[in-house]
N, C-alpha and C positions, 0 to 999 in steps of 0.2 A: 778561646783555640779555635784555629783556621779549621775547617775539613779540609783532608789529601785530595785531589782530586786525579785523578786514573787516570789510565793509557787510553780506552774509551772517549775522555771528556776529551783529550787529546785531539786523538782525531776527528770527533763531531767539528773543533772548534777548524781544525787547519782545513776540513773537508766545507765548514758552511763560509767560511772565508775564502777559500778557492774558489768554491760556487756565487758568490758576492763578487768579488773583484771580476772572476769573468763577465757576467752580465751586467755590471753598474758600470760598464763604459760606453753598453748601448745605448742608453740612455732611458733604460725602464726604472720604473720609479723601485721604492728599499720594498712596495707593501706588495708591487708586482715581483720580483725577485723570491719575498717568502710566498706569495702565492702558488705561483708558475713550477719552481724550481727548490724553492727547501722545504716545503711541506710533505709535498709527497714522498720524497726520499727520508727526513726525517722523521718528519710530522710531529714537529714542534710547534710550540704557540707565535705569535708573533713578537712577545714580550724577552721571549728564550729567546728567539732570534737576534734582537737588540745586545741583547747581553752576552751572546757568542758573538758577538763582533767588538766587542769594548774589548774580549780578553786580548792580553798577548798573548799570542798560539807558539811563538820560539823563531818565528822568523822564516823565510824557503830551507833551510835547513833538516828542521825537525818536522816540517809536510812530508821532506822526500827522503827522512828514515823512515817515516808511521806508512810511506807509499811502497816502502821496499820491505818490510818487516813480514809479511806474507809470504814471501819469495824464499825459497831452501838455499839461494846465495844470496847476501841481498848487495852484496858486493861488488857483485856482476851487473844490478838494477842501474841502468841508466837511462834516464829519463829521454835525451835527447840522441839517446841512438836508435835509429828503427830498422825493423828486420828486413832481407830483401823480398821481394812479393812471389817471387818463384822457392821459397824456404823449403815450404810442404808442396812443392810439385815432385812427380814420382818421376818424369822426365822431364827437366828444366832445358830449357832450349838456347 
């Protein structure tokens, strides 16, 4: 019988894969990506890093659902939508 993975595991897989995808395009080695960007945030060993890269994270929709999970109204969450720069100013010009 296999152990069921929780939501925190799904979030870690999604976040590690997102960070890896972001920096692998720059030409950094896997070890440098782990050392500079993964280990300081998650504190996992290099072997665990490689194991998380092998896990199927459920695709882009699962990542967006996990990112929106902490919001009060997740259905309004849209990563592509940017807030205007003058949104918080008292007297916008």
